[in-house]
PDB file of N, H, CA, C and O in Angstrom:
ATOM      1  N   UNK A   1     127.629  92.558 122.503  1.00  0.00           N
ATOM      2  CA  UNK A   1     126.837  91.595 122.086  1.00  0.00           C
ATOM      3  C   UNK A   1     127.586  90.084 122.588  1.00  0.00           C
ATOM      4  O   UNK A   1     128.694  89.715 122.199  1.00  0.00           O
ATOM      5  N   UNK A   2     126.832  89.442 123.392  1.00  0.00           N
ATOM      6  H   UNK A   2     125.932  89.741 123.707  1.00  0.00           H
ATOM      7  CA  UNK A   2     127.338  88.151 123.951  1.00  0.00           C
ATOM      8  C   UNK A   2     126.600  87.065 123.317  1.00  0.00           C
ATOM      9  O   UNK A   2     125.692  87.263 122.509  1.00  0.00           O
ATOM     10  N   UNK A   3     127.041  85.801 123.730  1.00  0.00           N
ATOM     11  H   UNK A   3     127.778  85.640 124.386  1.00  0.00           H
ATOM     12  CA  UNK A   3     126.672  84.693 122.963  1.00  0.00           C
ATOM     13  C   UNK A   3     125.046  84.188 123.242  1.00  0.00           C
ATOM     14  O   UNK A   3     124.298  83.525 122.524  1.00  0.00           O
ATOM     15  N   UNK A   4     124.807  84.876 124.781  1.00  0.00           N
ATOM     16  H   UNK A   4     125.415  85.415 125.364  1.00  0.00           H
ATOM     17  CA  UNK A   4     123.396  84.508 125.380  1.00  0.00           C
ATOM     18  C   UNK A   4     122.570  85.559 124.436  1.00  0.00           C
ATOM     19  O   UNK A   4     121.434  85.093 124.350  1.00  0.00           O
ATOM     20  N   UNK A   5     122.648  86.714 123.729  1.00  0.00           N
ATOM     21  H   UNK A   5     123.571  87.093 123.799  1.00  0.00           H
ATOM     22  CA  UNK A   5     121.871  87.484 123.077  1.00  0.00           C
ATOM     23  C   UNK A   5     121.312  86.888 121.697  1.00  0.00           C
ATOM     24  O   UNK A   5     120.314  87.371 121.163  1.00  0.00           O
ATOM     25  N   UNK A   6     122.016  85.813 121.159  1.00  0.00           N
ATOM     26  H   UNK A   6     122.827  85.420 121.593  1.00  0.00           H
ATOM     27  CA  UNK A   6     121.482  85.184 120.264  1.00  0.00           C
ATOM     28  C   UNK A   6     120.753  84.031 120.600  1.00  0.00           C
ATOM     29  O   UNK A   6     119.881  83.736 119.783  1.00  0.00           O
ATOM     30  N   UNK A   7     120.869  83.294 121.584  1.00  0.00           N
ATOM     31  H   UNK A   7     121.577  83.534 122.248  1.00  0.00           H
ATOM     32  CA  UNK A   7     120.039  82.262 121.973  1.00  0.00           C
ATOM     33  C   UNK A   7     118.401  83.602 122.382  1.00  0.00           C
ATOM     34  O   UNK A   7     117.345  83.348 121.803  1.00  0.00           O
ATOM     35  N   UNK A   8     118.432  84.345 122.954  1.00  0.00           N
ATOM     36  H   UNK A   8     119.290  84.551 123.425  1.00  0.00           H
ATOM     37  CA  UNK A   8     117.527  84.855 123.583  1.00  0.00           C
ATOM     38  C   UNK A   8     116.534  85.383 122.134  1.00  0.00           C
ATOM     39  O   UNK A   8     115.318  85.502 122.279  1.00  0.00           O
ATOM     40  N   UNK A   9     117.088  85.626 120.989  1.00  0.00           N
ATOM     41  H   UNK A   9     118.076  85.530 120.871  1.00  0.00           H
ATOM     42  CA  UNK A   9     116.410  86.251 119.750  1.00  0.00           C
ATOM     43  C   UNK A   9     115.939  84.720 119.300  1.00  0.00           C
ATOM     44  O   UNK A   9     114.841  84.670 118.747  1.00  0.00           O
ATOM     45  N   UNK A  10     116.467  83.795 119.431  1.00  0.00           N
ATOM     46  H   UNK A  10     117.360  83.836 119.880  1.00  0.00           H
ATOM     47  CA  UNK A  10     115.891  82.548 118.527  1.00  0.00           C
ATOM     48  C   UNK A  10     115.125  82.071 119.740  1.00  0.00           C
ATOM     49  O   UNK A  10     114.575  81.185 119.085  1.00  0.00           O
ATOM     50  N   UNK A  11     114.695  81.926 120.768  1.00  0.00           N
ATOM     51  H   UNK A  11     115.141  82.646 121.300  1.00  0.00           H
ATOM     52  CA  UNK A  11     113.644  81.785 121.951  1.00  0.00           C
ATOM     53  C   UNK A  11     112.548  82.501 121.777  1.00  0.00           C
ATOM     54  O   UNK A  11     111.420  82.008 121.781  1.00  0.00           O
ATOM     55  N   UNK A  12     112.819  83.804 121.601  1.00  0.00           N
ATOM     56  H   UNK A  12     113.735  84.205 121.598  1.00  0.00           H
ATOM     57  CA  UNK A  12     111.622  84.835 121.075  1.00  0.00           C
ATOM     58  C   UNK A  12     110.823  84.252 119.924  1.00  0.00           C
ATOM     59  O   UNK A  12     109.719  83.709 119.880  1.00  0.00           O
ATOM     60  N   UNK A  13     111.715  84.533 119.029  1.00  0.00           N
ATOM     61  H   UNK A  13     112.612  84.974 119.065  1.00  0.00           H
ATOM     62  CA  UNK A  13     110.929  83.968 117.768  1.00  0.00           C
ATOM     63  C   UNK A  13     110.105  82.782 117.703  1.00  0.00           C
ATOM     64  O   UNK A  13     108.922  82.837 117.365  1.00  0.00           O
ATOM     65  N   UNK A  14     110.699  81.712 118.016  1.00  0.00           N
ATOM     66  H   UNK A  14     111.659  81.668 118.290  1.00  0.00           H
ATOM     67  CA  UNK A  14     110.136  80.460 118.465  1.00  0.00           C
ATOM     68  C   UNK A  14     108.772  80.469 119.322  1.00  0.00           C
ATOM     69  O   UNK A  14     107.769  79.804 119.066  1.00  0.00           O
ATOM     70  N   UNK A  15     108.916  81.199 120.196  1.00  0.00           N
ATOM     71  H   UNK A  15     109.731  81.739 120.405  1.00  0.00           H
ATOM     72  CA  UNK A  15     107.280  81.688 121.128  1.00  0.00           C
ATOM     73  C   UNK A  15     106.399  82.368 119.979  1.00  0.00           C
ATOM     74  O   UNK A  15     105.310  81.860 119.714  1.00  0.00           O
ATOM     75  N   UNK A  16     106.789  83.375 119.367  1.00  0.00           N
ATOM     76  H   UNK A  16     107.674  83.788 119.583  1.00  0.00           H
ATOM     77  CA  UNK A  16     105.742  83.968 118.334  1.00  0.00           C
ATOM     78  C   UNK A  16     105.346  82.935 117.680  1.00  0.00           C
ATOM     79  O   UNK A  16     104.192  82.543 117.850  1.00  0.00           O
ATOM     80  N   UNK A  17     106.181  82.292 116.824  1.00  0.00           N
ATOM     81  H   UNK A  17     107.119  82.610 116.686  1.00  0.00           H
ATOM     82  CA  UNK A  17     105.529  80.901 116.022  1.00  0.00           C
ATOM     83  C   UNK A  17     104.759  80.222 116.823  1.00  0.00           C
ATOM     84  O   UNK A  17     103.596  80.105 116.437  1.00  0.00           O
ATOM     85  N   UNK A  18     105.036  79.732 117.823  1.00  0.00           N
ATOM     86  H   UNK A  18     105.981  79.826 118.137  1.00  0.00           H
ATOM     87  CA  UNK A  18     104.168  78.897 118.585  1.00  0.00           C
ATOM     88  C   UNK A  18     102.946  79.584 118.976  1.00  0.00           C
ATOM     89  O   UNK A  18     101.922  78.913 118.856  1.00  0.00           O
ATOM     90  N   UNK A  19     102.838  80.620 119.361  1.00  0.00           N
ATOM     91  H   UNK A  19     103.670  81.165 119.458  1.00  0.00           H
ATOM     92  CA  UNK A  19     101.471  81.427 119.580  1.00  0.00           C
ATOM     93  C   UNK A  19     100.929  81.888 118.213  1.00  0.00           C
ATOM     94  O   UNK A  19      99.778  82.321 118.248  1.00  0.00           O
ATOM     95  N   UNK A  20     101.558  81.875 116.990  1.00  0.00           N
ATOM     96  H   UNK A  20     102.493  81.523 116.961  1.00  0.00           H
ATOM     97  CA  UNK A  20     100.713  81.842 115.738  1.00  0.00           C
ATOM     98  C   UNK A  20      99.980  80.582 115.251  1.00  0.00           C
ATOM     99  O   UNK A  20      98.843  80.559 114.780  1.00  0.00           O
ATOM    100  N   UNK A  21     100.838  79.494 115.442  1.00  0.00           N
ATOM    101  H   UNK A  21     101.762  79.512 115.825  1.00  0.00           H
ATOM    102  CA  UNK A  21     100.237  77.907 115.195  1.00  0.00           C
ATOM    103  C   UNK A  21      99.045  77.950 116.186  1.00  0.00           C
ATOM    104  O   UNK A  21      97.960  77.508 115.808  1.00  0.00           O
ATOM    105  N   UNK A  22      99.184  78.440 117.389  1.00  0.00           N
ATOM    106  H   UNK A  22     100.065  78.799 117.696  1.00  0.00           H
ATOM    107  CA  UNK A  22      97.783  78.041 118.122  1.00  0.00           C
ATOM    108  C   UNK A  22      96.713  79.042 117.844  1.00  0.00           C
ATOM    109  O   UNK A  22      95.647  78.724 118.372  1.00  0.00           O
ATOM    110  N   UNK A  23      96.679  80.180 117.158  1.00  0.00           N
ATOM    111  H   UNK A  23      97.544  80.439 116.729  1.00  0.00           H
ATOM    112  CA  UNK A  23      95.647  80.914 116.866  1.00  0.00           C
ATOM    113  C   UNK A  23      95.424  80.499 115.548  1.00  0.00           C
ATOM    114  O   UNK A  23      94.410  81.064 115.138  1.00  0.00           O
ATOM    115  N   UNK A  24      95.901  79.784 114.721  1.00  0.00           N
ATOM    116  H   UNK A  24      96.725  79.325 115.054  1.00  0.00           H
ATOM    117  CA  UNK A  24      95.482  79.293 113.567  1.00  0.00           C
ATOM    118  C   UNK A  24      94.263  78.418 113.764  1.00  0.00           C
ATOM    119  O   UNK A  24      94.159  77.600 114.678  1.00  0.00           O
ATOM    120  N   UNK A  25      93.229  78.682 112.716  1.00  0.00           N
ATOM    121  H   UNK A  25      93.313  79.347 111.974  1.00  0.00           H
ATOM    122  CA  UNK A  25      92.156  78.204 112.736  1.00  0.00           C
ATOM    123  C   UNK A  25      91.391  78.644 113.827  1.00  0.00           C
ATOM    124  O   UNK A  25      90.418  77.919 114.036  1.00  0.00           O
ATOM    125  N   UNK A  26      91.492  79.420 114.448  1.00  0.00           N
ATOM    126  H   UNK A  26      92.282  80.009 114.278  1.00  0.00           H
ATOM    127  CA  UNK A  26      90.819  80.216 115.885  1.00  0.00           C
ATOM    128  C   UNK A  26      89.423  80.122 115.775  1.00  0.00           C
ATOM    129  O   UNK A  26      88.762  79.653 116.701  1.00  0.00           O
ATOM    130  N   UNK A  27      88.806  80.601 114.522  1.00  0.00           N
ATOM    131  H   UNK A  27      89.344  80.981 113.770  1.00  0.00           H
ATOM    132  CA  UNK A  27      87.721  80.970 114.287  1.00  0.00           C
ATOM    133  C   UNK A  27      86.671  80.039 113.456  1.00  0.00           C
ATOM    134  O   UNK A  27      85.549  80.368 113.071  1.00  0.00           O
ATOM    135  N   UNK A  28      87.426  78.612 113.259  1.00  0.00           N
ATOM    136  H   UNK A  28      88.337  78.344 113.572  1.00  0.00           H
ATOM    137  CA  UNK A  28      86.836  77.724 112.466  1.00  0.00           C
ATOM    138  C   UNK A  28      85.608  76.912 113.217  1.00  0.00           C
ATOM    139  O   UNK A  28      85.092  75.922 112.698  1.00  0.00           O
ATOM    140  N   UNK A  29      85.233  77.394 114.383  1.00  0.00           N
ATOM    141  H   UNK A  29      85.652  78.199 114.804  1.00  0.00           H
ATOM    142  CA  UNK A  29      84.307  76.499 114.976  1.00  0.00           C
ATOM    143  C   UNK A  29      83.239  77.600 115.006  1.00  0.00           C
ATOM    144  O   UNK A  29      82.083  77.255 115.251  1.00  0.00           O
ATOM    145  N   UNK A  30      83.506  78.837 114.789  1.00  0.00           N
ATOM    146  H   UNK A  30      84.445  79.117 114.590  1.00  0.00           H
ATOM    147  CA  UNK A  30      82.466  79.922 114.863  1.00  0.00           C
ATOM    148  C   UNK A  30      81.149  79.949 113.970  1.00  0.00           C
ATOM    149  O   UNK A  30      81.268  79.904 112.746  1.00  0.00           O
ATOM    150  N   UNK A  31      79.802  80.026 114.611  1.00  0.00           N
ATOM    151  H   UNK A  31      79.705  80.062 115.606  1.00  0.00           H
ATOM    152  CA  UNK A  31      78.898  79.879 113.487  1.00  0.00           C
ATOM    153  C   UNK A  31      78.374  81.219 112.806  1.00  0.00           C
ATOM    154  O   UNK A  31      77.481  81.372 111.973  1.00  0.00           O
ATOM    155  N   UNK A  32      79.029  81.938 113.290  1.00  0.00           N
ATOM    156  H   UNK A  32      79.755  81.813 113.967  1.00  0.00           H
ATOM    157  CA  UNK A  32      78.504  83.191 112.528  1.00  0.00           C
ATOM    158  C   UNK A  32      79.501  83.591 111.799  1.00  0.00           C
ATOM    159  O   UNK A  32      79.253  84.721 111.381  1.00  0.00           O
ATOM    160  N   UNK A  33      80.517  83.207 111.443  1.00  0.00           N
ATOM    161  H   UNK A  33      80.719  82.289 111.783  1.00  0.00           H
ATOM    162  CA  UNK A  33      81.567  83.595 110.546  1.00  0.00           C
ATOM    163  C   UNK A  33      81.405  82.281 109.564  1.00  0.00           C
ATOM    164  O   UNK A  33      82.010  81.241 109.822  1.00  0.00           O
ATOM    165  N   UNK A  34      80.573  82.404 108.455  1.00  0.00           N
ATOM    166  H   UNK A  34      80.082  83.249 108.245  1.00  0.00           H
ATOM    167  CA  UNK A  34      80.407  81.346 107.444  1.00  0.00           C
ATOM    168  C   UNK A  34      81.729  81.235 106.585  1.00  0.00           C
ATOM    169  O   UNK A  34      82.450  80.251 106.423  1.00  0.00           O
ATOM    170  N   UNK A  35      81.840  82.417 106.119  1.00  0.00           N
ATOM    171  H   UNK A  35      81.254  83.217 106.251  1.00  0.00           H
ATOM    172  CA  UNK A  35      83.140  82.628 104.764  1.00  0.00           C
ATOM    173  C   UNK A  35      84.234  83.493 105.244  1.00  0.00           C
ATOM    174  O   UNK A  35      84.100  84.709 105.102  1.00  0.00           O
ATOM    175  N   UNK A  36      85.484  82.941 105.888  1.00  0.00           N
ATOM    176  H   UNK A  36      85.593  81.953 106.004  1.00  0.00           H
ATOM    177  CA  UNK A  36      86.494  83.913 106.544  1.00  0.00           C
ATOM    178  C   UNK A  36      86.803  85.013 105.597  1.00  0.00           C
ATOM    179  O   UNK A  36      87.134  86.131 105.991  1.00  0.00           O
ATOM    180  N   UNK A  37      86.678  84.650 104.196  1.00  0.00           N
ATOM    181  H   UNK A  37      86.408  83.742 103.876  1.00  0.00           H
ATOM    182  CA  UNK A  37      87.364  85.739 103.232  1.00  0.00           C
ATOM    183  C   UNK A  37      86.182  86.779 102.996  1.00  0.00           C
ATOM    184  O   UNK A  37      86.630  87.925 102.946  1.00  0.00           O
ATOM    185  N   UNK A  38      85.091  86.724 102.871  1.00  0.00           N
ATOM    186  H   UNK A  38      84.728  85.794 102.911  1.00  0.00           H
ATOM    187  CA  UNK A  38      83.998  87.706 103.020  1.00  0.00           C
ATOM    188  C   UNK A  38      83.916  88.434 104.387  1.00  0.00           C
ATOM    189  O   UNK A  38      83.610  89.619 104.512  1.00  0.00           O
ATOM    190  N   UNK A  39      84.185  87.697 105.264  1.00  0.00           N
ATOM    191  H   UNK A  39      84.434  86.733 105.163  1.00  0.00           H
ATOM    192  CA  UNK A  39      84.075  88.409 106.767  1.00  0.00           C
ATOM    193  C   UNK A  39      85.268  89.385 106.643  1.00  0.00           C
ATOM    194  O   UNK A  39      84.966  90.567 106.475  1.00  0.00           O
ATOM    195  N   UNK A  40      86.230  89.148 106.685  1.00  0.00           N
ATOM    196  H   UNK A  40      86.475  88.188 106.822  1.00  0.00           H
ATOM    197  CA  UNK A  40      87.261  90.005 106.561  1.00  0.00           C
ATOM    198  C   UNK A  40      87.130  90.939 105.483  1.00  0.00           C
ATOM    199  O   UNK A  40      87.461  92.083 105.793  1.00  0.00           O
ATOM    200  N   UNK A  41      86.736  90.774 104.292  1.00  0.00           N
ATOM    201  H   UNK A  41      86.467  89.845 104.040  1.00  0.00           H
ATOM    202  CA  UNK A  41      86.253  91.977 103.260  1.00  0.00           C
ATOM    203  C   UNK A  41      85.384  92.898 103.731  1.00  0.00           C
ATOM    204  O   UNK A  41      85.511  94.082 103.420  1.00  0.00           O
ATOM    205  N   UNK A  42      84.450  92.489 104.493  1.00  0.00           N
ATOM    206  H   UNK A  42      84.347  91.527 104.745  1.00  0.00           H
ATOM    207  CA  UNK A  42      83.717  93.325 105.059  1.00  0.00           C
ATOM    208  C   UNK A  42      84.664  94.145 106.299  1.00  0.00           C
ATOM    209  O   UNK A  42      84.720  95.373 106.370  1.00  0.00           O
ATOM    210  N   UNK A  43      85.169  93.486 106.959  1.00  0.00           N
ATOM    211  H   UNK A  43      85.124  92.489 106.901  1.00  0.00           H
ATOM    212  CA  UNK A  43      85.852  94.555 108.072  1.00  0.00           C
ATOM    213  C   UNK A  43      86.744  95.338 107.177  1.00  0.00           C
ATOM    214  O   UNK A  43      86.727  96.541 107.439  1.00  0.00           O
ATOM    215  N   UNK A  44      87.494  95.002 106.226  1.00  0.00           N
ATOM    216  H   UNK A  44      87.508  94.025 106.013  1.00  0.00           H
ATOM    217  CA  UNK A  44      88.275  95.997 105.690  1.00  0.00           C
ATOM    218  C   UNK A  44      87.540  97.049 104.837  1.00  0.00           C
ATOM    219  O   UNK A  44      88.043  98.168 104.735  1.00  0.00           O
ATOM    220  N   UNK A  45      86.354  96.752 104.203  1.00  0.00           N
ATOM    221  H   UNK A  45      85.946  95.843 104.286  1.00  0.00           H
ATOM    222  CA  UNK A  45      85.629  97.660 104.006  1.00  0.00           C
ATOM    223  C   UNK A  45      85.268  98.775 104.765  1.00  0.00           C
ATOM    224  O   UNK A  45      85.125  99.926 104.351  1.00  0.00           O
ATOM    225  N   UNK A  46      85.093  98.245 106.211  1.00  0.00           N
ATOM    226  H   UNK A  46      85.209  97.311 106.547  1.00  0.00           H
ATOM    227  CA  UNK A  46      84.401  99.164 107.086  1.00  0.00           C
ATOM    228  C   UNK A  46      85.902 100.299 107.477  1.00  0.00           C
ATOM    229  O   UNK A  46      85.823 101.498 107.745  1.00  0.00           O
ATOM    230  N   UNK A  47      86.795  99.714 107.421  1.00  0.00           N
ATOM    231  H   UNK A  47      86.859  98.741 107.204  1.00  0.00           H
ATOM    232  CA  UNK A  47      88.180 100.471 107.613  1.00  0.00           C
ATOM    233  C   UNK A  47      88.349 101.464 106.849  1.00  0.00           C
ATOM    234  O   UNK A  47      88.617 102.593 107.259  1.00  0.00           O
ATOM    235  N   UNK A  48      88.183 101.082 105.422  1.00  0.00           N
ATOM    236  H   UNK A  48      87.965 100.164 105.089  1.00  0.00           H
ATOM    237  CA  UNK A  48      88.416 102.288 104.564  1.00  0.00           C
ATOM    238  C   UNK A  48      87.431 103.482 104.553  1.00  0.00           C
ATOM    239  O   UNK A  48      87.691 104.619 104.159  1.00  0.00           O
ATOM    240  N   UNK A  49      85.879 102.887 105.214  1.00  0.00           N
ATOM    241  H   UNK A  49      85.669 101.963 105.533  1.00  0.00           H
ATOM    242  CA  UNK A  49      84.839 104.194 105.175  1.00  0.00           C
ATOM    243  C   UNK A  49      85.412 104.715 106.341  1.00  0.00           C
ATOM    244  O   UNK A  49      85.147 105.915 106.267  1.00  0.00           O
ATOM    245  N   UNK A  50      85.950 104.553 107.226  1.00  0.00           N
ATOM    246  H   UNK A  50      86.165 103.578 107.285  1.00  0.00           H
ATOM    247  CA  UNK A  50      86.261 105.184 108.702  1.00  0.00           C
ATOM    248  C   UNK A  50      87.490 105.931 108.365  1.00  0.00           C
ATOM    249  O   UNK A  50      87.612 107.106 108.713  1.00  0.00           O
ATOM    250  N   UNK A  51      88.367 105.334 107.733  1.00  0.00           N
ATOM    251  H   UNK A  51      88.268 104.380 107.451  1.00  0.00           H
ATOM    252  CA  UNK A  51      89.700 106.428 107.331  1.00  0.00           C
ATOM    253  C   UNK A  51      89.239 107.477 106.148  1.00  0.00           C
ATOM    254  O   UNK A  51      89.898 108.512 106.045  1.00  0.00           O
ATOM    255  N   UNK A  52      88.181 107.264 105.290  1.00  0.00           N
ATOM    256  H   UNK A  52      87.646 106.424 105.374  1.00  0.00           H
ATOM    257  CA  UNK A  52      88.048 108.301 104.270  1.00  0.00           C
ATOM    258  C   UNK A  52      87.295 109.207 105.190  1.00  0.00           C
ATOM    259  O   UNK A  52      87.487 110.412 105.027  1.00  0.00           O
ATOM    260  N   UNK A  53      86.521 108.851 106.070  1.00  0.00           N
ATOM    261  H   UNK A  53      86.365 107.872 106.202  1.00  0.00           H
ATOM    262  CA  UNK A  53      85.278 110.206 107.125  1.00  0.00           C
ATOM    263  C   UNK A  53      86.563 110.894 108.004  1.00  0.00           C
ATOM    264  O   UNK A  53      86.524 112.056 108.409  1.00  0.00           O
ATOM    265  N   UNK A  54      87.678 109.998 108.222  1.00  0.00           N
ATOM    266  H   UNK A  54      87.710 109.054 107.893  1.00  0.00           H
ATOM    267  CA  UNK A  54      88.544 110.597 109.331  1.00  0.00           C
ATOM    268  C   UNK A  54      89.189 111.875 108.245  1.00  0.00           C
ATOM    269  O   UNK A  54      89.153 113.027 108.677  1.00  0.00           O
ATOM    270  N   UNK A  55      89.661 111.668 107.104  1.00  0.00           N
ATOM    271  H   UNK A  55      89.691 110.732 106.753  1.00  0.00           H
ATOM    272  CA  UNK A  55      90.356 112.012 106.139  1.00  0.00           C
ATOM    273  C   UNK A  55      89.571 113.464 105.842  1.00  0.00           C
ATOM    274  O   UNK A  55      90.294 114.382 105.457  1.00  0.00           O
ATOM    275  N   UNK A  56      88.226 113.716 105.987  1.00  0.00           N
ATOM    276  H   UNK A  56      87.639 112.970 106.300  1.00  0.00           H
ATOM    277  CA  UNK A  56      87.478 114.462 105.561  1.00  0.00           C
ATOM    278  C   UNK A  56      87.263 115.166 106.619  1.00  0.00           C
ATOM    279  O   UNK A  56      86.633 116.211 106.459  1.00  0.00           O
ATOM    280  N   UNK A  57      87.584 114.908 107.581  1.00  0.00           N
ATOM    281  H   UNK A  57      88.096 114.059 107.711  1.00  0.00           H
ATOM    282  CA  UNK A  57      86.967 115.905 108.825  1.00  0.00           C
ATOM    283  C   UNK A  57      88.311 117.237 109.027  1.00  0.00           C
ATOM    284  O   UNK A  57      88.174 118.131 109.862  1.00  0.00           O
TER     285      UNK A  57
END
C-alpha cells in the first residue's frame, strides 16, 4: 500500500458523492410523478409480485 492509494480512495468517494448530489431531486420537475413516495411504493409492489411469480415457477 502506498501513500497514493489513500488519495485515490478519497477522490473516488468524493466523485461518488458529487454524482449523488447531482441526482438528488432529478424527478422534481416530472409532471407524471405527483407523489414520489407513492410512486416508489407502487414500483416496490411490482417487484414483490414478480419475485413471488419467479419463486413459484
